[in-house]
N, C-alpha and C positions, 0 to 999 in steps of 0.2 A: 155647120148646119147639116152636114152629110148625115143621111139617115132619116131626117125629120122633114125633108122636103117631099111631101107625098106625091108619088107618081100618079097623075090623073090627067084628064083633059080639062083645060082651063080656057075660058073666054077672056081675051084681053083686047083692049082697044089701042088705038094708035097713041093715046096719051098715057097709057099705063106705064108707070115707072118700074124699074127693077125692084125697088123696095116694096111697092104695092104687090107685084107679082109674087115675090118671095113671101110676103105676109099672107097672101092667099093660100100658098102651098102649106104654110105652117098652120093656118086655121083649118085647112082640110085635114091635116094630120091629127089635130086635136079632135075633130069630129070622128075620125076613124078610130082613134085610140080611145075607145069607149070605156065606160066604167066597168063593164064586164071583163074587158081585156085587162084593165088595171087590177081588178080583183083576182083574176086568174094568175097574173104575173106575181102579185103579192103572195098568193098561196105557194108559188114555186120559189119564193124568195128572190125574185128578180126585180131590179129597178127598171124604170122605163129605158134608160140608156142600155142596160144589159139586154133587154128584150129586143130593142131596135138593132143593136150590134149583132146579136145572134141571128135575128131575122134577115139582116143584110147578107150574112153568109149563106143562109138557106136560100135566099133570093137568087144568089149567083150560082149555087150548086144545083138547084132543082129546075129542070126544064119541064117536068110533068107535074101538074098540080097535085095529082094523086100521090106523089112521093114526098111532098113537102113535110107533112107531119112525121113521116118515117125518118127522113133525113134529120129533122129537128130532134127526134128521139135519140138517134145515134149520137148527136152532139151532146145532148143532155147526159146520156149514159157515159160518154167519154169524160165529160167534166166531173161527173159524180165519182168516177173512179180515179181522178187525178191524172188522166191521160191528156196529152195534147190533142187539140182538134185536128191538126194536120190537114187543113182545108186548102186546096190549091187556089181558090179565089183570093184568099188572104195574101198569098204569095204574089199572085198576079197584081194585086193592088199595091203591094209593097215595092215591086220591082218595075212597074210599068214606066216606060220612058216618058218623061214629061214633055219632051220637045217634039214628039212626032204626031201629036194630036190624038193619039190613042190612049185609052185608059187601062186596057187589059192586055197584058202580054200573053200570047199563046206560046205553046211549046216550051214549057218550063224545063230548066236544066237542074242538075244536081247542085250546081253553084247557086242558082236562084233559091232552091229550098233551104240553103244554108246561109242566106243573106240575113244579117242581123237587122231586125226591124221590129218595132212594137206591134206591127200588123202581121208579121210572119208567124202563123200558128204552128209551123214546124220548128220554129226557133224559140217561141215563148210558151209559157204555161197559161192556161185560161183563155179568156176571150181576147181578141185583138184590142188595140187601144181605143177603138171606136168603130162606128159603122163603116163598111167598105162600099156601100151602095144605099139607095133609097128603096127600102123594101115595100112591097105592096101588102094589102091586107091579108092575103092568103098566107104569106110567109110569117107575118106577125101572129096570126091565129095559130099557125103550125107550132110556133115556139111556145105559146101559152097553153096549147092543147095538143101536145105531142102524142103520137101513137104509143101504145104500150108494147115494148119489145126489149129483148136483151141484146140486140145487135149493137156492135161496136165499130163496124167497118162498112164501107160501101165503095164501089168502083164503077165508073162509067162503062156502059156496055157498048157505046158507039151508036146507039139508036135513040138517044135522049133519055133512056132509062138507066137504072143502076142495079147492080147485083149487090145484095146485102149479105153480111156474115156476122155470126156471133163470135167466132174464133179467128185467131191470126192465121192458122193453117187453112181454114176455109177461105179467108180473104185472099191469101196468097194464091190459092187455086183459081179464084175469080180473076185476080190480076193477070195470071198466066193465060187464062182463057180469053179475056176481053182486051187486054192492053198490049199483048206481045204479038 
């Protein structure tokens, strides 16, 4: 059910069962995933699972709401050109240690990026095997209403924002500036 358990505030009683709670989260997702979102997804040739999967990656990448549609556009552009997504959150999901209570590994290594997994978008083509998080409505909307841009790359600046680039040379300069 990863990706389809809508993140929201829910009222639950002492007698609420896990099944009732999950059912409420799924119903809320159905309310949010409106006909207009379904129509926009269909225009893009995306299934609901593809929308939610890509939105989950956007959810984990974007810290600023105003960047969500731009990040989604970069991913759409990469997919349209047959490029790998190369999204760090998919690797974090793939390699997160299951026994320490954490879900997201920070400080990815070169070995992490090379870890075979159907979720590691440095290792596989296309989308990961499924959602890596439960995206909110802003990330879902970003996927079905991406910005118009030719950008193919982005890198974290260290202040919650990203530097975007159309070319690999420009991206490498951004990496040098913000990551080293």
